[in-house]
C-alpha positions in Angstrom: 70.5 113.1 113.6 71.9 111.9 110.2 75.0 109.9 109.7 75.9 108.4 106.4 77.8 105.2 106.3 79.6 105.2 103.0 83.4 105.1 103.4 83.9 108.7 102.3 80.9 110.3 104.0 81.7 108.6 107.3 83.9 111.6 107.8 81.3 114.3 107.1 78.9 114.6 110.0 77.9 118.3 110.1 79.1 120.8 112.6 75.6 122.2 112.9 74.0 118.9 113.8 76.5 118.2 116.6 76.4 121.8 117.9 72.6 121.4 118.1 73.0 118.3 120.3 75.4 120.1 122.6 73.3 123.3 122.9 70.4 121.1 124.1 72.6 120.0 127.1 71.7 121.9 130.2 73.8 121.7 133.4 71.0 119.9 135.3 70.4 117.4 132.6 74.1 116.7 132.3 74.3 115.6 135.9 71.2 113.4 135.6 73.0 110.2 134.6 71.8 107.9 131.9 69.2 109.0 129.3 67.3 106.3 127.5 66.8 102.7 128.5 68.6 101.0 125.6 67.1 97.8 124.2 69.0 94.8 125.7 66.6 92.5 123.8 67.9 93.7 120.5 70.8 91.8 118.8 73.2 94.5 119.8 71.6 95.7 123.0 73.8 93.7 125.4 76.9 94.7 123.4 75.9 98.4 123.7 75.5 98.0 127.5 78.9 96.2 127.7 80.6 99.0 125.7 79.0 101.6 127.9 80.2 99.8 131.0 83.8 99.7 129.7 83.7 103.4 128.9 82.3 104.2 132.3 85.2 102.5 134.0 88.1 103.8 131.9 89.2 107.4 131.6 90.3 107.0 127.9 87.7 106.2 125.3 90.5 105.6 122.8 92.0 102.9 125.0 88.6 101.2 125.2 88.3 101.1 121.4 91.9 99.9 121.1 91.0 96.7 123.0 89.1 95.4 120.0 91.3 96.7 117.2 94.4 94.8 116.0 95.8 98.0 114.5 96.6 101.2 116.3 93.5 103.4 116.5 93.7 106.0 113.8 92.4 109.6 114.3 91.1 111.7 111.5 90.6 115.4 112.3 87.5 117.1 110.9 86.6 120.8 110.5 85.5 122.4 113.8 84.9 126.1 113.3 81.8 127.0 115.4 82.2 128.8 118.8 81.5 126.8 122.0 78.0 127.4 123.4 77.2 128.9 126.8 76.6 125.4 128.1 80.1 124.4 127.1 81.6 127.4 128.9 79.6 126.7 132.0 80.7 123.0 132.2 84.3 123.9 131.6 84.2 126.7 134.2 85.4 129.4 131.9 84.0 132.8 131.1 84.7 133.5 127.4 84.7 131.4 124.2 88.3 132.4 123.4 89.4 130.4 126.4 88.3 127.2 124.7 89.4 125.3 121.6 87.4 122.8 119.6 88.5 119.5 118.2 86.4 117.3 116.0 87.7 113.9 115.2 86.7 110.4 114.0 88.4 107.3 115.4 89.0 104.4 113.1 90.3 100.9 113.1 92.0 100.7 109.7 89.4 102.2 107.4 86.4 101.3 109.7 84.9 104.2 111.7 84.3 103.4 115.3 83.3 106.8 116.8 82.8 110.4 116.0 83.9 112.8 118.8 83.7 116.5 119.6 86.1 117.9 122.2 86.1 121.3 123.8 89.2 121.9 125.8 90.9 124.6 127.8 94.5 125.2 126.6 95.6 127.2 129.6 95.1 124.1 131.8 97.5 122.0 129.6 101.2 122.3 129.0 102.7 123.9 125.9 103.8 120.6 124.6 100.3 119.1 124.9 98.7 122.1 123.1 101.3 121.8 120.3 100.4 118.1 119.9 96.7 118.8 119.8 97.1 121.6 117.3 99.5 120.0 114.9 98.9 116.2 115.0 96.1 113.6 114.9 97.1 112.2 118.3 94.0 111.2 120.3 93.2 113.7 123.0 93.5 111.3 125.9 97.0 110.2 124.7 98.1 113.8 124.2 97.1 114.8 127.8 98.0 111.6 129.6 100.4 113.3 131.9 97.5 115.3 133.5 96.4 111.9 134.9 92.9 113.0 134.1 89.8 111.1 135.2 86.4 111.1 133.5 83.2 112.4 135.0 80.3 111.0 133.0 77.6 113.5 132.5 75.1 111.7 130.3 74.6 108.6 128.1 72.0 108.3 125.4 70.9 105.4 123.2 69.8 107.0 119.9 67.3 105.6 117.5 68.7 102.9 115.3 68.1 105.0 112.2 70.7 107.5 113.3 73.5 105.0 112.7 74.8 105.7 116.3 74.5 103.0 119.0 75.6 105.1 122.0 76.3 108.8 122.7 78.4 109.7 125.8 79.0 113.1 127.2 81.7 113.6 129.8 84.1 116.0 131.5 87.7 115.2 131.7 89.3 116.5 135.0 92.9 117.1 135.8 94.1 114.9 138.7 96.2 117.6 140.5 93.2 119.9 141.2 90.1 118.4 139.6 89.9 121.3 137.2 87.9 120.5 134.0 90.2 120.3 131.0 87.8 119.1 128.4 84.1 118.4 127.6 83.6 115.5 125.2 80.6 114.3 123.2 81.3 110.9 121.7 79.1 109.1 119.2 79.8 105.4 118.9 79.1 103.5 115.7 78.0 99.9 115.2 81.6 98.8 114.4 82.6 99.7 118.0 80.6 96.8 119.3 82.7 94.0 117.7 86.3 93.2 117.4 88.0 94.5 114.2 90.6 92.6 112.3 
């Protein structure tokens, strides 16, 4: 997995690479819990574990990142043109790809990239206003759908090789509180800047 860290290319992780990651996700593996031991002896190992723990206990990843950013978290939308894979449809409990929309964003504190996220969501399980916000603005997904009172079902966590430029990858289903229906599948790649407070 390649991720370039120059200011401009932070926003250019390829669709093909991310889709390959998601297509490798089987339903059984998704429910298996945590993949990879992480290295708590490394300089950032304990910080990665602490970030993972905060994310595991909060439904909104954006809110977790906001805790260490003095500025409002900024969302930059990136191109997302590929169709969802059969695994995505299975996890969202839908039958066809046209029932799903794809959102690819990067979350930043000022100009510093904190995470890169893919989001596959089911518009028919959201209100018209929520869909309008998601389609026309850079509002974080969790904030846009907050009135669903969703909770997060963690599927898998992975600690990539240091050369990837990613410290933690989380995969999760967001479920609507009223009936537990899945409204979104998210794949979130957290970058080194997410481990420390940002000015």
